[in-house]
C-alpha positions as CSV (number, residue, x, y, z in Angstrom):
1,M,0.0,-0.1,-0.1
2,K,1.2,3.6,-0.7
3,V,1.4,5.8,2.4
4,C,2.0,9.4,2.5
5,H,2.9,11.1,5.5
6,I,2.4,15.0,5.6
7,T,4.0,17.7,7.6
8,T,3.9,21.4,7.0
9,V,5.8,22.5,10.0
10,H,8.3,19.7,11.3
11,P,11.6,19.0,9.8
12,S,11.8,16.1,7.6
13,K,13.9,14.0,10.0
14,D,11.6,14.7,12.9
15,V,11.9,11.9,15.5
16,R,8.3,10.9,15.9
17,I,7.4,11.3,12.1
18,F,10.4,10.0,10.2
19,L,12.6,8.0,12.7
20,K,9.6,6.3,14.4
21,E,6.5,6.1,12.3
22,C,7.6,6.3,8.7
23,K,10.6,4.0,9.3
24,S,8.4,1.5,11.3
25,L,5.9,1.5,8.4
26,S,8.6,1.0,5.8
27,K,10.1,-1.9,7.7
28,A,6.6,-3.5,7.7
29,G,6.4,-3.4,4.0
30,Y,4.5,-0.4,3.2
31,N,5.4,2.0,0.4
32,V,6.2,5.1,2.3
33,T,6.6,8.8,1.2
34,L,7.0,11.8,3.5
35,L,5.9,15.2,2.2
36,A,7.8,17.9,4.1
37,A,7.5,21.7,3.4
38,N,11.0,23.2,2.3
39,A,12.8,19.9,2.9
40,Q,15.7,18.3,0.9
41,T,14.4,15.4,-1.5
42,E,16.0,12.3,-0.8
43,E,15.6,8.7,0.2
44,E,16.6,7.2,3.5
45,D,15.9,3.7,4.9
46,G,13.2,2.9,2.3
47,V,11.2,6.1,3.0
48,Q,11.1,8.6,-0.1
49,I,11.2,12.2,1.4
50,I,9.9,14.9,-1.0
51,G,10.4,18.5,-0.2
52,V,7.7,20.9,-1.2
53,P,9.1,24.2,-1.8
54,C,7.0,27.0,-0.1
55,P,9.3,29.7,1.5
56,T,7.3,32.2,3.6
57,K,8.3,35.1,5.7
58,S,5.8,35.0,8.6
59,R,3.8,32.4,10.6
60,L,0.5,33.6,9.1
61,A,1.7,33.3,5.5
62,R,2.8,29.8,6.2
63,I,-0.5,28.8,7.5
64,K,-2.2,30.3,4.5
65,K,0.1,29.1,1.7
66,T,2.1,25.8,2.8
67,P,-0.8,23.4,3.4
68,K,-2.2,24.2,0.0
69,A,1.1,23.6,-1.7
70,V,1.6,20.5,0.1
71,Y,-2.0,19.3,-0.6
72,H,-1.5,19.6,-4.3
73,K,1.6,17.6,-4.2
74,A,-0.1,15.0,-2.0
75,L,-2.8,14.7,-4.8
76,E,-0.1,13.9,-7.4
77,L,1.1,11.0,-5.3
78,D,-2.3,9.2,-5.2
79,A,-1.6,7.3,-2.0
80,D,-3.9,4.8,-0.5
81,I,-3.6,6.3,3.1
82,Y,-2.7,9.9,4.0
83,H,-1.3,10.6,7.5
84,F,-0.8,14.2,8.5
85,H,0.9,15.8,11.5
86,D,-0.1,19.4,11.7
87,P,-3.5,21.0,12.6
88,E,-3.2,23.7,9.9
89,F,-3.7,20.8,7.3
90,L,-7.0,19.9,8.6
91,P,-9.2,21.6,5.9
92,Y,-7.2,19.9,3.2
93,A,-7.4,16.5,5.1
94,V,-11.1,16.7,4.8
95,K,-10.7,17.5,1.0
96,L,-8.8,14.3,0.7
97,V,-11.6,12.3,2.7
98,K,-14.0,13.6,0.2
99,R,-12.0,12.3,-2.8
100,G,-12.3,8.9,-1.2
101,K,-9.0,8.7,0.6
102,K,-8.2,7.2,4.0
103,V,-6.7,10.0,6.1
104,V,-5.1,9.8,9.6
105,Y,-4.7,12.7,11.8
106,D,-1.6,12.3,14.2
107,V,-2.3,14.6,17.1
108,H,1.0,15.5,18.7
109,E,-0.3,18.0,21.2
110,D,-3.7,18.9,22.8
111,V,-3.7,22.2,20.6
112,P,-6.4,24.0,22.4
113,R,-4.6,23.7,25.7
114,Q,-1.4,24.4,24.0
115,I,-2.9,27.7,22.6
116,K,-3.3,28.9,26.1
117,G,0.5,28.8,26.7
118,K,1.6,30.3,23.4
119,Y,3.9,33.4,24.4
120,W,3.4,35.0,20.8
121,I,-0.5,35.2,21.3
122,P,-1.6,38.2,23.5
123,A,-2.9,36.6,26.7
124,I,-6.2,38.6,26.4
125,F,-7.1,36.5,23.3
126,R,-5.7,33.1,24.0
127,G,-9.0,31.5,25.8
128,T,-11.2,32.7,23.0
129,I,-8.9,31.5,20.2
130,A,-8.6,28.2,22.1
131,S,-12.3,27.7,22.4
132,V,-12.9,28.5,18.8
133,Y,-10.3,26.3,17.5
134,E,-11.2,23.3,19.6
135,K,-14.9,23.4,18.1
136,Y,-13.3,23.6,14.7
137,E,-11.0,20.7,15.2
138,N,-13.7,18.5,16.9
139,K,-15.9,19.1,13.8
140,K,-13.1,18.2,11.4
141,A,-12.1,15.2,13.5
142,K,-15.4,13.6,13.0
143,Q,-14.7,13.1,9.3
144,L,-11.4,11.6,9.3
145,S,-10.6,7.9,9.0
146,Y,-8.6,7.5,12.2
147,I,-7.0,9.6,15.0
148,V,-3.5,8.7,16.3
149,A,-2.9,10.4,19.6
150,A,0.3,11.1,21.2
151,T,-1.1,10.5,24.8
152,P,-4.0,8.5,26.4
153,T,-5.5,12.0,27.4
154,I,-5.7,13.3,23.9
155,R,-7.0,9.8,22.7
156,D,-9.8,10.1,25.3
157,R,-10.7,13.7,24.1
158,F,-11.2,12.6,20.6
159,K,-13.1,9.5,21.4
160,Q,-16.1,11.7,21.9
161,F,-16.1,12.5,18.3
162,N,-14.6,9.5,16.5
163,A,-14.7,5.9,17.3
164,N,-11.3,5.2,15.6
165,V,-8.9,6.5,17.9
166,V,-5.6,5.0,19.2
167,D,-2.8,6.4,21.4
168,V,0.7,5.8,20.0
169,C,2.8,7.3,22.6
170,N,6.2,9.1,21.9
171,Y,8.5,6.8,23.9
172,P,12.1,6.4,23.1
173,M,13.6,3.8,20.5
174,L,15.7,1.5,22.4
175,E,18.3,0.9,19.9
176,E,18.9,4.7,19.6
177,L,20.1,4.8,23.3
178,E,21.9,1.5,23.6
179,G,25.6,1.4,24.4
180,I,25.6,4.7,26.6
181,N,28.8,4.5,28.8
182,T,27.2,5.5,32.2
183,A,30.7,5.3,33.7
184,E,32.1,8.4,32.0
185,K,30.3,11.0,33.8
186,E,31.2,14.7,34.5
187,N,29.9,16.8,37.4
188,S,26.8,17.9,35.5
189,V,23.1,17.6,34.9
190,C,21.1,18.2,31.7
191,Y,18.1,19.7,30.2
192,I,17.4,18.8,26.6
193,G,14.4,20.2,24.5
194,S,12.7,23.4,23.6
195,I,13.7,26.3,26.1
196,T,10.9,28.7,27.0
197,K,9.6,30.3,30.0
198,V,6.6,27.9,30.5
199,R,9.1,25.1,30.1
200,G,10.9,26.3,33.4
201,I,13.9,27.7,32.2
202,V,13.8,30.9,34.4
203,E,13.4,28.8,37.7
204,L,16.1,26.3,36.4
205,V,18.7,29.1,35.8
206,E,17.9,30.4,39.2
207,A,18.3,27.1,41.0
208,M,21.7,26.8,39.4
209,S,23.0,29.8,41.1
210,G,26.0,28.9,43.2
211,A,25.8,25.1,42.4
212,S,29.0,23.0,42.6
213,Y,28.0,21.3,39.3
214,R,26.9,22.7,35.7
215,L,23.8,22.4,33.6
216,N,24.1,21.1,30.1
217,L,21.5,23.0,28.3
218,A,20.5,21.7,24.9
219,G,18.1,23.5,22.8
220,K,17.2,26.9,21.5
221,V,16.1,29.6,23.9
222,Q,12.8,31.3,22.6
223,P,12.2,34.1,22.3
224,T,15.6,35.9,22.0
225,S,14.6,38.4,24.6
226,L,14.2,35.6,27.2
227,R,17.8,34.7,26.6
228,E,18.9,38.3,26.8
229,G,17.6,38.3,30.4
230,L,18.7,35.0,31.4
231,V,22.4,35.6,30.7
232,K,22.4,38.3,33.2
233,E,21.4,36.1,35.9
234,P,23.9,34.6,38.4
235,G,22.9,31.0,37.7
236,W,23.8,31.5,34.0
237,Q,27.4,31.1,35.0
238,Q,26.9,27.5,35.7
239,I,25.3,26.8,32.2
240,N,26.8,24.9,29.3
241,E,24.8,26.6,26.5
242,L,24.9,23.9,23.8
243,G,22.2,25.1,21.3
244,F,20.4,22.6,19.1
245,L,21.8,19.1,19.1
246,D,21.3,16.2,16.6
247,R,20.5,12.7,17.9
248,K,24.0,11.7,18.1
249,E,24.9,14.8,20.1
250,V,22.1,14.4,22.4
251,K,23.3,10.7,23.2
252,E,26.7,12.1,24.1
253,V,25.1,14.7,26.5
254,L,23.2,12.0,28.2
255,A,26.1,9.9,28.6
256,R,28.1,12.6,30.3
257,S,25.3,13.9,32.6
258,R,24.3,12.7,36.0
259,V,20.6,13.8,36.4
260,G,18.0,14.7,33.6
261,I,15.6,17.6,34.3
262,V,12.1,18.2,33.1
263,T,10.4,20.8,35.3
264,L,7.8,22.3,33.0
265,H,5.3,24.8,34.4
266,P,1.8,23.4,35.4
267,I,-0.1,24.8,32.6
268,V,-3.1,22.8,31.3
269,N,-1.2,21.5,28.3
270,Y,1.6,19.9,30.2
271,L,-0.4,18.3,33.0
272,D,-1.4,15.1,31.1
273,A,1.6,15.3,28.6
274,L,4.0,12.4,28.4
275,P,7.4,14.3,27.5
276,V,9.7,12.2,25.5
277,K,12.8,13.8,27.2
278,M,11.6,12.3,30.5
279,F,11.5,8.7,29.1
280,E,14.9,9.4,27.2
281,Y,16.5,10.4,30.4
282,M,15.3,7.1,32.0
283,A,16.4,5.1,29.1
284,A,19.8,6.5,29.5
285,G,20.1,5.5,33.1
286,L,19.7,9.1,34.4
287,P,17.5,9.8,37.6
288,V,14.9,12.5,36.8
289,V,13.9,15.7,38.4
290,A,10.4,16.4,37.2
291,S,7.5,18.4,37.9
292,E,5.1,17.0,40.4
293,F,2.1,16.5,38.0
294,P,0.0,13.5,39.0
295,I,0.8,11.4,35.8
296,W,4.5,12.1,35.9
297,K,4.5,11.5,39.7
298,S,2.8,8.2,39.4
299,I,5.4,7.0,36.8
300,I,8.3,8.2,38.7
301,E,7.4,7.0,42.2
302,E,6.1,3.6,40.8
303,N,9.5,3.0,39.4
304,D,11.4,4.9,42.0
305,C,13.5,6.6,39.4
306,G,13.7,10.2,40.4
307,I,12.5,13.1,42.4
308,C,9.3,15.0,41.9
309,V,9.2,18.7,42.7
310,N,7.1,22.1,42.5
311,P,8.4,23.5,39.3
312,M,7.7,27.0,40.3
313,H,10.2,26.8,43.2
314,P,13.7,27.0,42.4
315,H,15.0,26.1,45.7
316,A,13.1,22.8,45.4
317,I,14.6,22.1,42.0
318,R,18.1,22.8,43.7
319,A,17.4,20.7,46.7
320,A,16.5,17.7,44.3
321,L,19.5,18.2,42.2
322,D,22.0,18.5,45.3
323,E,20.4,15.3,46.7
324,L,21.1,13.3,43.5
325,I,24.6,14.8,42.9
326,N,25.7,14.3,46.5
327,N,24.3,10.8,46.7
328,P,25.7,9.0,43.8
329,D,24.8,5.6,44.7
330,R,21.1,6.5,45.2
331,A,21.2,8.2,42.0
332,T,22.8,5.4,40.2
333,A,20.1,2.9,41.6
334,M,17.4,5.3,40.5
335,G,18.8,5.5,36.9
336,E,18.9,1.6,36.7
337,R,15.4,1.3,37.8
338,G,14.3,3.9,35.2
339,R,16.2,2.3,32.5
340,K,14.6,-1.0,33.4
341,A,11.1,0.6,33.2
342,V,11.7,1.9,29.8
343,W,13.1,-1.3,28.5
344,E,10.0,-3.1,29.7
345,K,7.1,-0.7,29.4
346,Y,7.7,2.7,27.9
347,N,9.5,2.1,24.7
348,W,8.7,2.6,20.8
349,S,8.9,-1.1,19.9
350,I,5.5,-1.5,22.0
351,E,3.9,1.6,20.5
352,E,5.0,0.6,17.0
353,Q,2.7,-2.5,17.2
354,K,-0.3,-0.1,17.8
355,L,0.6,1.8,14.8
356,L,0.9,-1.2,12.6
357,K,-2.6,-2.6,14.1
358,T,-4.1,0.7,13.2
359,Y,-2.8,0.6,9.5
360,K,-4.2,-3.0,9.2
361,A,-7.5,-1.8,10.4
362,L,-7.3,0.9,7.5
363,Q,-6.7,-1.6,4.8
């Protein structure tokens, strides 16, 4: 069967889209093409990547022009199944359904809740925009062939409107994190991922002030004005600013760090999320310092693989980091328990089977 994955926003080598889903489907015998806006056209591991040129100068221009350009390319391919990853493609996804195509919506985030945390949307408008968008998304979701949700919470939301819903969680690929030499550690902790205010960077930098260890900070600080303020803080002196890293470089940072940090703010979009970085820390054998959200806390406490804290309190973050740095035997034992949990429960090989089962149901 010809399968066409579509993204108008993500890079062509996105971990969930390309490394996990597209490659898993190709390995299972599907003829897989990935359409990605402004990407390089190439073939890798049996997946044909086709870049659709559509340069734009603003977010609004991208939303207006890019989905349409990608849609016309998608029509040329005449695939059996279309699987898209960005909500801005929804109106064109429905057009594909009306043409008799089977269309899958891969919901990475609970977008209405995510809108409420967007720094670039004026706060006074976020609630209204989120409400209007949710009604729109629910209406379109009813018409689609299948919904693939990144978390059980998102799955349950869409079950109200579409019977064909499955959660395919964004857990780590075991083979990607094998062979990490946990013996070669430096006196450092790490945060890997998007770096914004609501992801806790301000409190984390404050927590690092006067620490005896350093923070390996991997990712891009957004917006630029946030970084300009952070570099003036005393805690910034303890930061190794690494910028955006590829997957090999991420593995190297995990190998040399002693603790993984994921102290996101308690905004509604994060409370029920399953951040892949938390499970990657665990897979690499790192104890975790995480926000005390109920779902995260149940996972960490059930597996005794880290410490949960109030992410709004820098002193609580610092106390947890100090505890793990100053008690290496306890930290190592926590890390090993976390690694065991990922190898047994929280990994892509298990989620891959859900994806393949979904595709069989679509045939």
